[in-house]
N, C-alpha and C positions, 0 to 999 in steps of 0.2 A: 793587472792586480787580481789576485784570487777572489772568488766570490765571497768566501768567508771574511776576508779583509774588507771588502766593499760593504758587506752587511754590518760588520763591527763598526766601521767608520761612520756609517749612516745612523745606526741606532744608539751608539754610546752616548752622544750628547743628550738625546731625549730621555734615556734611562737615567742618566745623571741628574737631569732636571727634575725627575720625579723623586730623587733622593736615594737612588739605588746604584748598583755597580753591575755592568755587564761582565760576567766572569769569563764566558766563552761562547762560541757559536759552533755548532756541529751541523754538517749538511750530509744527508744521506740521499741517494738517488735510486730507490727501488723502482724499476720499470721506467715509465715515462713521466714521472713527477718527482718533486723534491720534498724532503722533510727537513725543515729548518728548525733546529732546536736552539733556543737562546737560554743560557743559564744565567740567572739574575740573582744577586744577593744584596743584602743590606746590612746595616749595623746591628739590626735585630732580625730575627727570623721573619720572613714574609708570610702574611696571611693570605687567604684566598682572594679577598677583595683587592689587595695590592697586586697580586699576580695577574688578576683580571685587568686591572688598569694598565699595567705595563704591557700586557699582551695586546690590548686594544691599540695602544700607541705604536708599538712595533709593527703590528699588522697594517695599520694605515700607511706607515712609512714604506714598508715593503711592497704594498699594493701599488704605490705611486713610483717606485724606483725603476727606472728604465733598464738598469743592469740586470734585473730579475728576468727580463725577456718574457717570452710567451709560455714558458714551461710552468704548468700549475704547481703550486706548493702547498704544503700543510705546515702551519706554524705551531710549534710547541714552545711554551715558556715555562720554565721550571726553576726551582732553586737547587743549589748544589746538594748532593747527597752527603750523608754522614761520613762516608768513606773518602771524601775528597781530601787530598793532601792540603795542609795549610802552607801557604807560600807567601802571603802578604802579612805585614804587621797587623792589619785590621782583622785578619782571620784569627790570629792569636788573641787579640783583644775581645773579639766576639765570644771566644770560648774560654774565658777566664773561669777558673774553678772546675774545669773539665779535665779528665785524665788524658794525657797525651803520650804517645809513643814516638820517640825521636830516634832516627837512625842518622848518625853523624857521617861526615865524609870519610872519616877514618874507619868506618864500619862498626863502631861501638854503638850500643843501644842504651837509651835512658827512658824510663817510664816514670812520669810524675804528673802532679796536678799543676795546671798553669796558675801561678800566683800573680804574675804581672808581665807586662812586655813594654818594649819601646820600639822605635823604628828599626833598631839594630839588633835587639836580643830578646830572649824570652827567659823568664825566671820560673823554675819549677820547684815544687815541694816534692822531694824524693824520699821514699822510705826504703832503707836497706837494713835488713836484720833488726827490725823494730826501732831503728835510729832514723829520725827525721832530719833532713838537711835541705837547705835551699841551694839550687844549682842554676847558675845563669849561663845560657848558651847563646853564642852569637848566631844570628840567622845565617850568616855566611858559612858557618860550620855544618849546617843542616842539609843532609841529602834528602830526607823525607820525614815529614811529621804528620801524623794522623791522630784524630781523636779516637780513643778507645771507648767502645760502647760498654756502659755499665747498666746491668739490669737490676741489681740489688745493692745499690750504693748505701752504705751505712754512714750516716752523718751525725754530727752532734748538733745539727741545725734543728 
């Protein structure tokens, strides 16, 4: 079993017990040590105290794991970046009211604000030629979906 899979299998239950999700594990091996990066997310954005708690738990588990061997490692725990593609229903739920760019499997693109989602689809508010419509897209039709960064969002809020 690959080291990434072993690490994921070991730390996922502990991360889940803390109320978070292990999104991914990256391993780099510059020189004679490893850099293990665990990407952790939650239903809301993680604060520094939460990242510290998760980091402490993961570190203790990896320090005791026989499969880590004698190779020294550096642990980095981070949250996903804003450029992370949305792939899970919970990703869409966390980003309700944010602007989303969707590339569908057929190559068409849709940009709209996330209105709601279910386990199977996402509903966007789309503005085309000053006409606002709602469009529901099946998650199975989505090739890639990313949040668009807005610096000067004009709201009526």
